[in-house]
N, C-alpha and C positions, 0 to 999 in steps of 0.2 A: 117378449121384449123386456130387456133389463136396463134400468137407468142406474149408473154408478156416479156418485157425486165426487168429482175430483177436487173441487174447491167451491166455496159458497159465500165467502166474505164479500161484502158490498163495498164498492168504490176503491178499496185497497185491500191487500192481504191483511189478515189478522195474526196474532201470535199462534193461533191454533188452526188456521185454515188458509190455503191459497185463495186467490180471487176466483172469479167465476169460471167453471169448466165442468162439463158433464160428458160422460161416455154412454152411448146407447148401443147395445149389442143384441143380436139375435143369434141363432145357430150358425148363420153364415155371413153376417154383416156387422161392421164396426164403424160407427161415426162419432165424431166429437162435436158437441155443441159448445162453442166458445173455448178458448184456451188462454185464460187470463194469467196474470203473474203467478208463477210457482206451480202451474198445473201439469207441466210436462212430466215432472218426477212421478207424481201419483199415476199419471196415465201409463207410464212404462211398467208400473206394478201390476197392471191389469191386461195390457195388450202390447204387442210389439208395434212400435210406431210405423214400421215398414209394412204392416198388415192393415193399417187404417184404410177404409174405403173412401172416406171423405172427411173434411173439416168444414163446419158451417159457423160463420162468425156473425153474431147478431148485429154488431156495430163495431166501430173502430176506436172506442175508448180502451186504454191500455189494460184495464182490469178485465177485459173480455178478449183481448187478442195478443197481448205481449209475448206469450210463449210460443206463438207461431214462429218467431225468430229463432227461438231455441230449437224448435222442431226442425227448421232448415239446417241448423248445425248438425243435428243428429243424422238427418238424411244425407247430408253431403260428406260428412267426415267420420262416420263410424268406421273404424279401421277394419273390423272383422266382417263387414257387410258391403257388398258392391252397391253402388248407387242404383236405386231401383229403375228398371226399364220403363215403368209406368209412372208418369208424374201424378202426384197426389192431388185430386180435385179439391179446390178450396172455393166454397160459395160464400161470397162476402159482398158488402155494399160496393157500388161502382167506385173505381179509383183505388181499390184496396192494394192492387199490385204495386203501384207507386208508393203509397203510404207505408206499406209494410216493408218494402225494400229500404226506405229511409230509416225505419226502426232497426233493421238488421245491420245496415252498412256501418262499418267502422270509419270509412272515408266517404262521406256523401259525394256523389258525382262520379264515383269510380264504377265503371261498367262491370268490372270483375266482381263487385260485391253487391251492387244494387239491383241486379236482375235476378229474381228468384225463380224464374220460369224454367230453369233447368230441372228443378225438382217439384215445383208447384204448378198446377194448372188452374188458373183463376177463372171463375164464372160469376157474373153479376147476379146478386140476389134478386134484383128487380125482376129478372126473368121468371123466378119461381112464384111471383105473385099471380101470374096468369096460368102457368103450366107447372104442376108439381114435378120434382125430380124423382126419378126412380133410382135408388141407390141400393143395389143388392135386392133384398126382399123388403125394403122400406120405401115408403112414399113420403116425400117431404115437401110441404108447402110453406111459403114465406108470406108473412103479413106485415105491411108497414105499420109501425107503431109510433106514437108521439114521444119524442125525447129531445135532447139538446143537439142531436146530430142525426143523420139518416140512420134509422134503426128498424129492426125487424124482429118479430116473434116467429116461432116455428111450430108447425103442426106435423107430427111424425106419426104415420099410420103403419101398423103391421097387422095384416089381416083385418080383424074387426076391432083391434085395440088402438087407442089414440093417446099419445102423449102430447100435451100442449105446453110450450115454453114461452113465456112472455118476453124474454130478454129484459132490457131496461125500458120502462114505459111509464107514461103518465096516465094510461087508461084510455077509455073511449070506446065507441061502437066497434071499431075494427078488432080491438083486443077481446071484446066479448065474442065476436064471431070466431076468433082464433081458439077461444077456450070452450066453445059450445060442446057440451056433452062429452068432454074429455074424460077418459078413464083416470088419468092423473094430470093435474094442472100444476106445473112447476112455475110458481109465480114469485116474482121479485116483490119484496116488501122492505124497503130500505130503512124505514123509521116508523115509530109509533104515530098514530093519527094525532095531529095537533094543528093549531092555528099558525099561520105564517109559513108553512112549508111551501117551497117554490112550486107553483102550479105546473102541471104538464111535464114533470121531470121523472118522478118515481111514484110508486104506490106506497101507501102506508099499510100496516097490517090489516087494519079494518077494511081498506079498499080492496086488498087482495082477497079477503074473505067474502066481501060483497060481490066481487067479480065471479068467484067460484059459485056462489049461490045463484046469481042471475043467469050464469051460463049453463047451469045444470051439470057442473063437473061432479064426478063421483068421489074424488079424493083431492086434497090440496096439500102440496109440499111447498112450504114457505122458504125462500132463499134470498140471498143478496142483502142480508141485514148488515148495516154498517157496523164496524167493530166498536164504535163509540156509543152505540145504542144498546138497550137491554133486549136481547133476542127473545127472552121468555115473555116479555111484555108484548112484543110484536106478534109472536105466535099466539098468545092468548087472545088478543083482540081479533086476529084473523079467524081463530076457531069460533069465537062467539058470533062473529058476523056471518060465517059460513053455515054453522050448524051441522056440519058433516065431518068426516074423518080428516083431521089436520095434523101434519107433522112439521117439524122444523128440520131443514136440511142440515146434515152433518157430513164433514169430509170423510170419505171412505164408505158411507152408507150405500146400500144397494136396494133398489125398489123394483119389484115386479110391476109391470104395467098391464 
């Protein structure tokens, strides 16, 4: 299982990185975990969007889902490719079809532009909290996590290897279960640890490292650092708190799981 970082900037794109987006591939399966602002371009450098097996959106803040609208444009209007016969499965929080149609539509209320179900097949992520989805040779489970809107983390299994992705979260026992004994924990760490940070919204670098240590993760990949923060400081405190192999996510980087 290979993880490719499409973008890793937290909250907004940065001068050097799109917002959150990750491609997970095996020999026969291709899924995207989040498609934030600017991630579709890098995605097309690694995989034909027509060959994606699924998209999973951790939550509906634009830095994690905005480029789904761009993907619809590609699927609908690429002149050299017929519209795919199979609609692309999109696993997202309940209500995503309506919300994302509004993001796509040039004229809100127009049925011609606000119904995306001609090319997308929406599934509620809530269903994956009880029963994992089997997508090709991957098994994906969703874990509800605390954030400022309905949000989920993902646990992706390929054989005996596990990738855990926190999405955006303030932490807690569910996040620890999500990360338990992961071969690679992709953990958001939006800012350095400090007093006065809004509770229950994001992890600090130190909290991401503590999560990895308590969950028994084997490796930690720190992502979603806000562009106005010092990413090296965030990664350093994560590494100190974890005590295990720690890296900072970089756009274009590829990680074997």
